[in-house]
VMD Tcl script that draws the C-alpha trace (Angstrom):
set ca {
  {9.93 32.99 24.38}
  {12.25 34.51 21.89}
  {12.91 38.25 21.76}
  {13.08 39.87 18.33}
  {14.37 43.35 18.32}
  {13.44 45.70 15.49}
  {15.46 48.84 15.18}
  {14.39 50.28 11.83}
  {11.05 51.09 10.47}
  {9.38 48.04 8.94}
  {5.89 47.62 7.42}
  {3.33 46.57 10.07}
  {1.81 44.13 7.61}
  {5.15 42.71 6.90}
  {5.83 41.72 10.47}
  {2.33 40.80 11.27}
  {3.01 36.97 11.26}
  {5.99 37.42 13.53}
  {4.14 39.74 15.86}
  {1.32 37.28 16.40}
  {3.58 34.25 17.14}
  {3.01 32.98 20.57}
  {6.67 32.17 21.20}
  {7.92 35.60 20.02}
  {8.16 38.80 21.93}
  {8.62 41.70 19.37}
  {10.28 44.87 20.68}
  {10.45 47.90 18.34}
  {13.01 50.49 19.11}
  {13.81 52.71 16.16}
  {16.23 55.71 16.01}
  {18.62 54.25 18.74}
  {21.94 55.67 19.25}
  {24.90 53.30 19.08}
  {25.15 53.16 22.88}
  {21.40 52.49 23.13}
  {21.66 49.71 20.59}
  {24.54 48.25 22.63}
  {22.12 47.94 25.66}
  {19.06 46.82 23.72}
  {20.90 43.95 21.79}
  {22.16 42.16 25.02}
  {19.14 39.93 25.46}
  {17.83 39.82 21.86}
  {17.57 36.39 20.03}
  {17.07 38.01 16.64}
  {17.65 41.57 15.22}
  {15.68 42.94 12.21}
  {16.94 46.02 10.40}
  {16.89 47.80 7.17}
  {19.83 50.05 6.14}
  {19.91 52.64 8.97}
  {21.07 50.52 11.90}
  {24.82 49.74 11.71}
  {25.39 46.23 13.06}
  {29.04 46.59 13.89}
  {31.44 44.13 15.48}
  {31.04 45.72 18.84}
  {27.25 45.35 18.68}
  {27.55 41.71 17.69}
  {29.97 41.07 20.49}
  {27.65 42.75 23.03}
  {24.79 40.32 22.06}
  {24.54 37.28 24.41}
  {21.69 35.37 22.73}
  {21.60 36.59 19.23}
  {20.98 33.80 16.69}
  {20.04 35.77 13.58}
  {20.29 39.27 12.09}
  {17.72 39.85 9.36}
  {18.08 42.58 6.73}
  {14.76 43.49 5.18}
  {16.30 44.18 1.78}
  {19.12 42.92 -0.50}
  {22.24 44.74 0.68}
  {23.96 43.78 3.82}
  {26.74 46.44 3.88}
  {25.58 47.82 7.25}
  {26.12 44.43 8.81}
  {29.59 43.03 9.82}
  {29.21 39.70 8.23}
  {32.62 38.32 9.32}
  {31.91 39.18 12.95}
  {28.60 37.53 12.78}
  {29.87 34.43 11.18}
  {32.77 34.18 13.71}
  {30.21 34.32 16.57}
  {27.85 31.71 14.85}
  {25.11 34.22 14.08}
  {23.23 33.68 10.87}
  {22.58 36.68 8.65}
  {19.65 36.62 6.25}
  {18.37 39.08 3.74}
  {15.39 39.31 1.29}
  {16.71 39.01 -2.28}
  {13.34 38.34 -4.02}
  {11.10 40.93 -2.37}
  {11.92 43.83 -4.65}
  {12.00 41.99 -7.97}
  {8.77 43.24 -9.34}
  {9.25 46.74 -8.03}
  {12.59 47.18 -9.50}
  {11.49 45.60 -12.81}
  {8.52 47.98 -13.01}
  {10.73 51.02 -12.08}
  {13.11 50.11 -14.84}
  {10.32 49.88 -17.37}
  {8.87 53.21 -16.20}
  {12.41 54.71 -16.84}
  {12.52 53.12 -20.25}
  {9.18 54.63 -21.35}
  {10.09 58.00 -19.74}
  {13.39 57.93 -21.68}
  {11.81 57.04 -24.92}
  {9.15 59.85 -24.70}
  {11.16 62.55 -22.91}
  {8.37 62.68 -20.24}
  {10.38 64.31 -17.45}
  {11.95 66.96 -19.81}
  {8.43 67.86 -21.22}
  {6.83 68.04 -17.79}
  {9.56 70.37 -16.64}
  {9.19 72.55 -19.71}
  {5.41 72.70 -19.19}
  {5.96 73.90 -15.55}
  {8.02 76.80 -17.01}
  {4.99 77.80 -19.03}
  {6.15 76.54 -22.29}
  {4.32 74.51 -24.96}
  {7.02 73.26 -27.04}
  {5.75 69.97 -28.60}
  {8.43 69.84 -31.36}
  {11.26 69.77 -28.79}
  {10.18 66.58 -27.25}
  {9.51 64.17 -30.05}
  {10.21 60.66 -28.80}
  {10.49 57.23 -30.21}
  {8.22 54.20 -29.94}
  {9.26 50.97 -28.24}
  {7.43 48.80 -30.78}
  {10.02 46.72 -32.75}
  {12.90 48.32 -31.11}
  {15.56 46.09 -29.66}
  {16.13 45.99 -25.86}
  {19.45 44.46 -24.82}
  {19.29 43.12 -21.25}
  {22.78 42.60 -19.72}
  {22.13 40.09 -16.87}
  {18.95 38.01 -17.06}
  {18.48 37.11 -13.44}
  {15.21 37.75 -11.41}
  {14.82 41.36 -12.38}
  {16.12 41.00 -15.93}
  {13.74 38.21 -16.55}
  {10.68 40.23 -15.28}
  {11.77 43.17 -17.50}
  {12.00 40.91 -20.58}
  {8.34 39.81 -20.10}
  {7.18 43.46 -19.97}
  {9.34 44.45 -22.93}
  {7.80 41.54 -24.99}
  {4.24 42.77 -24.16}
  {5.28 46.04 -25.78}
  {6.34 44.12 -28.82}
  {10.07 44.86 -28.39}
  {12.79 42.51 -29.63}
  {14.61 41.39 -26.66}
  {18.15 40.00 -26.67}
  {20.08 39.11 -23.51}
  {23.53 38.37 -22.25}
  {24.04 36.29 -19.14}
  {26.86 33.88 -18.44}
  {24.08 31.48 -16.95}
  {21.53 31.77 -19.70}
  {20.93 28.41 -21.29}
  {19.20 27.92 -24.69}
  {16.09 26.33 -22.99}
  {15.58 29.29 -20.53}
  {16.15 31.81 -23.39}
  {13.47 30.03 -25.46}
  {11.06 29.92 -22.58}
  {11.44 33.69 -21.96}
  {11.16 34.46 -25.69}
  {14.53 36.18 -25.87}
  {17.40 35.92 -28.15}
  {20.55 34.79 -26.40}
  {23.68 36.73 -27.32}
  {27.27 37.24 -26.19}
  {27.99 40.57 -24.61}
  {29.48 42.34 -27.68}
  {26.49 41.18 -29.74}
  {24.07 42.44 -27.16}
  {25.89 45.78 -27.01}
  {26.03 46.24 -30.74}
  {22.32 45.39 -31.46}
  {20.47 47.29 -28.76}
  {18.44 50.37 -29.35}
  {18.06 50.42 -25.59}
  {20.54 48.75 -23.20}
  {19.76 48.04 -19.59}
  {22.13 46.48 -17.07}
  {20.86 44.03 -14.33}
  {24.12 42.37 -13.08}
  {25.56 42.50 -9.60}
  {28.46 44.82 -9.05}
  {31.57 42.47 -8.76}
  {35.17 42.74 -9.91}
  {34.26 41.40 -13.31}
  {31.31 43.83 -13.91}
  {32.94 47.04 -12.47}
  {32.84 49.40 -15.44}
  {31.54 46.63 -17.62}
  {30.09 49.31 -19.90}
  {33.15 51.36 -20.65}
  {34.43 53.48 -23.54}
  {35.19 50.47 -25.64}
  {31.66 49.19 -25.21}
  {30.14 52.58 -26.16}
  {32.22 52.63 -29.24}
  {30.52 49.37 -30.28}
  {27.00 50.58 -29.77}
  {24.53 51.95 -32.35}
  {24.43 55.72 -32.80}
  {21.61 57.12 -30.80}
  {21.47 54.36 -28.37}
  {19.68 54.85 -24.98}
  {21.19 53.54 -21.75}
  {19.50 52.47 -18.38}
  {20.91 51.50 -15.04}
  {18.59 50.59 -12.24}
  {20.90 48.03 -10.85}
  {24.14 49.05 -9.15}
  {26.21 52.26 -9.59}
  {29.63 51.38 -11.08}
  {28.49 48.86 -13.64}
  {28.55 51.71 -16.12}
  {31.61 54.02 -16.34}
  {29.92 57.27 -15.59}
  {32.58 59.51 -17.11}
  {32.53 57.39 -20.27}
  {28.75 57.72 -20.38}
  {28.94 61.51 -20.02}
  {31.41 61.76 -22.89}
  {29.35 59.40 -25.11}
  {26.31 61.68 -24.58}
  {28.29 64.86 -25.27}
  {29.72 63.33 -28.48}
  {26.13 62.29 -29.67}
  {26.77 58.55 -29.51}
  {24.25 58.15 -26.72}
  {21.05 60.01 -27.10}
  {19.85 59.49 -23.61}
  {20.27 57.71 -20.31}
  {18.04 56.81 -17.29}
  {19.87 56.34 -14.09}
  {18.46 55.26 -10.67}
  {21.83 54.43 -9.16}
  {25.23 56.11 -9.02}
  {28.85 55.11 -8.04}
  {28.66 57.55 -5.11}
  {25.24 58.09 -3.43}
  {23.85 60.59 -2.94}
  {25.76 61.98 -6.05}
  {27.68 65.14 -5.44}
  {28.65 67.49 -8.28}
  {27.62 64.77 -10.84}
  {28.14 65.88 -14.31}
  {25.62 63.53 -15.83}
  {22.87 65.46 -13.94}
  {23.69 68.54 -15.83}
  {22.82 67.03 -19.11}
  {19.23 67.39 -20.58}
  {19.47 63.95 -22.03}
  {19.74 62.33 -18.69}
  {16.75 61.46 -16.41}
  {17.40 60.26 -12.92}
  {15.78 59.13 -9.68}
  {17.22 58.69 -6.11}
  {17.57 54.93 -6.08}
  {13.92 54.18 -6.05}
  {14.03 50.66 -7.49}
  {12.68 49.03 -4.31}
  {10.65 52.00 -3.05}
  {7.10 50.73 -3.28}
  {4.59 49.85 -0.50}
  {4.46 46.29 -1.85}
  {8.19 45.81 -2.05}
  {8.63 47.12 1.64}
  {5.92 44.71 2.82}
  {7.45 41.86 0.82}
  {10.97 42.11 2.17}
  {9.61 42.40 5.71}
  {7.47 39.33 5.18}
  {10.42 37.36 3.72}
  {12.76 38.17 6.62}
  {10.06 37.52 9.23}
  {9.53 34.15 7.95}
  {13.23 33.55 7.85}
  {13.61 34.62 11.46}
  {10.75 32.33 12.56}
  {12.36 29.35 10.80}
  {15.80 29.93 12.23}
  {14.64 30.38 15.87}
  {12.41 27.31 15.63}
  {15.15 25.26 14.06}
  {13.48 24.92 10.72}
  {15.00 25.08 7.24}
  {15.84 28.41 5.81}
  {17.23 29.64 2.41}
  {18.46 33.21 2.38}
  {21.50 33.29 4.64}
  {24.43 35.22 3.49}
  {26.96 33.60 5.67}
  {28.04 30.11 6.69}
  {25.37 27.50 7.71}
  {25.31 25.61 10.82}
  {27.15 22.29 10.71}
  {27.39 19.74 13.57}
  {30.73 20.21 15.41}
  {31.95 16.63 14.84}
  {31.23 16.68 11.06}
  {32.70 20.21 10.83}
  {35.95 18.93 12.44}
  {36.20 16.08 9.85}
  {35.40 18.27 6.84}
  {37.42 21.35 7.80}
  {40.62 20.15 6.08}
  {38.74 19.71 2.84}
  {36.92 23.15 2.74}
  {39.71 25.13 1.13}
  {40.26 22.42 -1.52}
  {36.53 22.27 -2.37}
  {36.25 26.05 -2.80}
  {39.48 26.42 -4.72}
  {38.52 23.68 -7.13}
  {35.19 25.48 -7.82}
  {36.98 28.77 -8.32}
  {39.55 27.33 -10.67}
  {37.20 25.48 -12.98}
  {34.71 28.43 -13.14}
  {37.55 30.77 -14.27}
  {38.71 28.52 -17.18}
  {35.19 27.76 -18.49}
  {33.20 29.52 -21.16}
  {29.61 29.34 -22.01}
  {26.32 29.12 -20.21}
  {26.62 26.86 -17.20}
  {24.21 23.89 -17.19}
  {25.63 21.25 -14.92}
  {28.16 20.77 -12.04}
  {29.23 17.35 -11.09}
  {31.17 16.80 -7.91}
  {32.91 13.42 -7.45}
  {34.30 12.27 -4.08}
  {36.60 9.28 -3.46}
  {38.70 7.89 -0.75}
  {38.34 8.91 2.90}
  {36.29 11.98 2.31}
  {33.64 9.86 0.48}
  {32.86 8.28 3.83}
  {31.45 11.53 5.28}
  {28.18 13.56 4.62}
  {29.73 15.75 2.00}
  {26.73 18.04 1.37}
  {28.54 20.93 3.10}
  {31.53 20.44 0.96}
  {29.28 20.36 -2.18}
  {27.82 23.79 -1.10}
  {31.31 25.03 -0.84}
  {32.19 23.87 -4.38}
  {29.07 25.63 -5.70}
  {30.07 28.75 -3.75}
  {33.46 28.67 -5.57}
  {31.98 28.16 -8.96}
  {29.17 30.84 -8.66}
  {31.17 33.52 -6.75}
  {33.14 34.12 -9.99}
  {29.87 35.70 -11.34}
  {27.70 36.71 -8.46}
  {27.92 38.75 -5.25}
  {26.96 37.36 -1.85}
  {27.25 33.67 -2.77}
  {27.80 31.47 0.24}
  {27.39 27.82 1.37}
  {23.78 28.28 2.19}
  {22.39 30.11 -0.82}
  {24.64 28.52 -3.47}
  {22.28 25.63 -4.10}
  {19.31 27.96 -4.24}
  {21.15 30.27 -6.76}
  {22.11 27.30 -8.91}
  {18.63 25.90 -8.96}
  {17.05 29.31 -9.86}
  {19.40 29.49 -12.91}
  {18.63 26.09 -14.06}
  {21.99 24.67 -13.19}
  {21.90 20.91 -12.46}
  {24.14 19.70 -9.55}
  {25.21 16.16 -9.47}
  {26.97 14.71 -6.33}
  {28.56 11.27 -6.57}
  {30.96 8.96 -4.77}
  {33.24 6.40 -6.28}
  {35.68 3.77 -5.16}
  {38.24 4.99 -7.71}
  {40.53 7.56 -5.92}
  {43.14 7.86 -8.57}
  {45.78 6.69 -6.19}
  {45.13 9.23 -3.53}
  {43.77 8.61 0.02}
  {41.19 11.49 -0.59}
  {40.09 12.86 -3.95}
  {37.57 15.52 -5.07}
  {36.86 16.24 -8.68}
  {34.65 19.15 -10.02}
  {33.34 18.98 -13.63}
  {31.36 21.75 -15.21}
  {29.34 21.42 -18.40}
  {28.50 24.56 -20.30}
  {26.76 25.34 -23.58}
  {30.15 25.04 -25.31}
  {32.41 22.67 -23.45}
  {33.11 20.34 -20.49}
  {35.88 21.26 -18.10}
  {37.18 19.56 -15.00}
  {39.56 20.13 -12.09}
  {40.61 17.51 -9.42}
  {42.59 17.78 -6.17}
  {43.70 16.16 -3.05}
  {45.24 16.91 0.33}
  {48.96 16.13 0.73}
  {50.54 15.83 4.16}
  {52.66 18.81 4.76}
  {51.58 20.52 1.51}
  {47.76 21.04 2.08}
  {45.45 21.45 -0.82}
  {46.75 20.60 -4.26}
  {45.35 20.57 -7.77}
  {46.34 17.17 -9.34}
  {44.49 17.14 -12.68}
  {43.15 19.72 -15.10}
  {40.92 18.11 -17.68}
  {43.00 15.03 -18.64}
  {46.41 16.54 -17.75}
  {48.12 15.41 -14.50}
  {49.67 18.35 -12.69}
  {50.82 19.38 -9.26}
  {49.62 22.89 -8.58}
  {49.14 24.70 -5.25}
  {45.79 26.53 -4.64}
  {46.99 30.00 -3.85}
  {47.85 33.24 -5.68}
  {47.51 34.37 -9.19}
  {47.85 31.85 -11.95}
  {47.98 31.76 -15.69}
  {46.39 28.73 -17.39}
  {47.47 28.45 -21.00}
  {46.49 25.81 -23.62}
  {48.95 25.48 -26.39}
  {50.47 23.40 -29.13}
  {53.35 21.30 -27.75}
  {56.15 22.79 -29.99}
  {59.64 23.89 -29.08}
  {59.99 27.48 -27.98}
  {56.29 28.07 -26.97}
  {57.00 28.12 -23.23}
  {60.21 30.14 -23.71}
  {58.30 32.92 -25.73}
  {55.71 33.18 -22.91}
  {58.42 33.58 -20.34}
  {60.26 36.19 -22.35}
  {57.21 38.27 -22.66}
  {56.53 38.09 -19.00}
  {60.11 38.98 -18.14}
  {60.05 41.99 -20.45}
  {57.21 43.42 -18.31}
  {58.84 42.50 -14.96}
  {56.41 39.65 -14.28}
  {58.08 37.19 -12.10}
  {57.09 33.50 -12.34}
  {56.99 31.71 -9.02}
  {56.26 28.24 -10.24}
  {55.42 26.56 -13.51}
  {53.75 23.37 -14.43}
  {53.27 21.85 -17.96}
  {51.31 18.82 -19.07}
  {50.94 17.05 -22.36}
  {49.48 13.81 -23.70}
  {51.68 13.34 -26.76}
  {54.67 14.90 -28.37}
  {53.68 17.87 -30.55}
  {49.97 17.56 -29.50}
  {47.81 19.55 -27.19}
  {49.44 20.74 -23.91}
  {48.89 23.09 -21.02}
  {51.03 25.24 -18.84}
  {50.15 26.81 -15.45}
  {52.25 29.62 -14.27}
  {52.05 31.20 -10.81}
  {52.98 34.79 -11.16}
  {53.41 37.70 -8.67}
  {50.80 40.08 -10.10}
  {47.96 40.35 -12.61}
  {48.86 40.96 -16.23}
  {48.26 44.27 -18.07}
  {45.79 43.92 -20.91}
  {48.45 44.57 -23.65}
  {50.60 41.73 -22.40}
  {47.72 39.39 -22.49}
  {47.08 40.23 -26.04}
  {50.80 39.84 -26.83}
  {50.87 36.30 -25.38}
  {47.67 35.40 -27.28}
  {49.35 36.37 -30.52}
  {52.03 33.65 -30.09}
  {51.14 31.02 -32.85}
  {51.24 28.17 -30.56}
  {48.96 29.67 -27.97}
  {45.36 28.61 -28.17}
  {43.88 30.18 -25.14}
  {44.89 32.04 -21.94}
  {42.93 32.33 -18.66}
  {43.97 34.36 -15.59}
  {42.99 32.47 -12.46}
  {42.77 34.18 -8.93}
  {42.81 31.84 -6.01}
}
mol new
graphics top color blue
foreach p $ca { graphics top sphere $p radius 0.5 }
foreach p [lrange $ca 0 end-1] q [lrange $ca 1 end] { graphics top cylinder $p $q radius 0.2 }
display resetview
């Protein structure tokens, strides 16, 4: 018998399957204090929570039999993932259960924003009958720009098309085929921003998407544009949005999320052009049932040793294989991270090639690590388990191959990505005494370590180009720790890789790009 402890309210229908399982004892104890949780967790094989229970490191340490922690929802901020991973406990969530709920809520906000429904209702409650004050706009033939065409963005696009809206979308993973199937126009970010009558964001909140919609973006929008955020607070710069509404650039905004929740003294909520809800995207009966069903099934699979898909931490690997692969894990992830940060366009294929000693092993765990490295540049909560699932859902083909040609190294890994605009590759090896090293970028042989902040620059091999870059860096007190250059012929295409002590200011990046010989510049964080 397995004991499953449930410490937050979950849908009865959602946990019906696990409750009826003959090999499962379900114990429901909600509203526990921290000390009570420490006692209850000791003999549990699985813990199912929502957002109320704080699964801290000491709770995890107290557990003697715990194999899985299941979060009935998307976010896992209330779970100490590192502590769970260190103890070998799998953490799973339910990323798909609220897709329809959030898409429908976004569309409800879209219509409400277009027709001033909340404002008109409030006016009517005050005894007013002011029809002229709440003249709205039709959705028919208006352009909806969707920033992030994942699960929720795709469902929203279907609903917008049914209302005869023109839908354009920006997503770094969006391929031409998928855009055609969804009936949307594929665009780059600035094009989507400039063309939208309505703009809605559906990206995760990452370092790259923090304040993705800022003052510069608002300046590029149509006058009278309407903005929606039912994704994550922080994707839109709230102060910039406030100013854009006050200036008349933005005619209205619909917000379900905020940078700080619940919002305190939020200026946006003082504006009559803003409608808002208290993070209700997933708050439907069906969504609550779906997330409970999803995690219940995952718990059953894990306890019974069956395949599972929604883990947010490391998978279980046999100890003997893990010992053999451990030296390659860092190299695999860093190669994925590097190549993703120097690639442009919609990702369509990742090819991973193994040669030498490493090719003798079951390399599937390493391939998952490579995928994690590639995808984590764009997405939150990517790990070795869910990376293949995320790649498949986005139509990214993954090719794993082994070869006898090891380029002169005893072990060799190459990661090649194909996008809608280019093919990029990065290869590396392990050197005794030096660890993971990058040995080739595209067709240029190099010797680069896999740590720190790097500049990858493509340029024309002409005298003075490298010196001008160094002079500009020095003028801003940017120290160069190491430098590598590569070329194929005198005066032809060349690359330089600089390891620097800190990221570059935006103005300095632009100054370097203005050097005649410089063709492209990428900042790479490893």
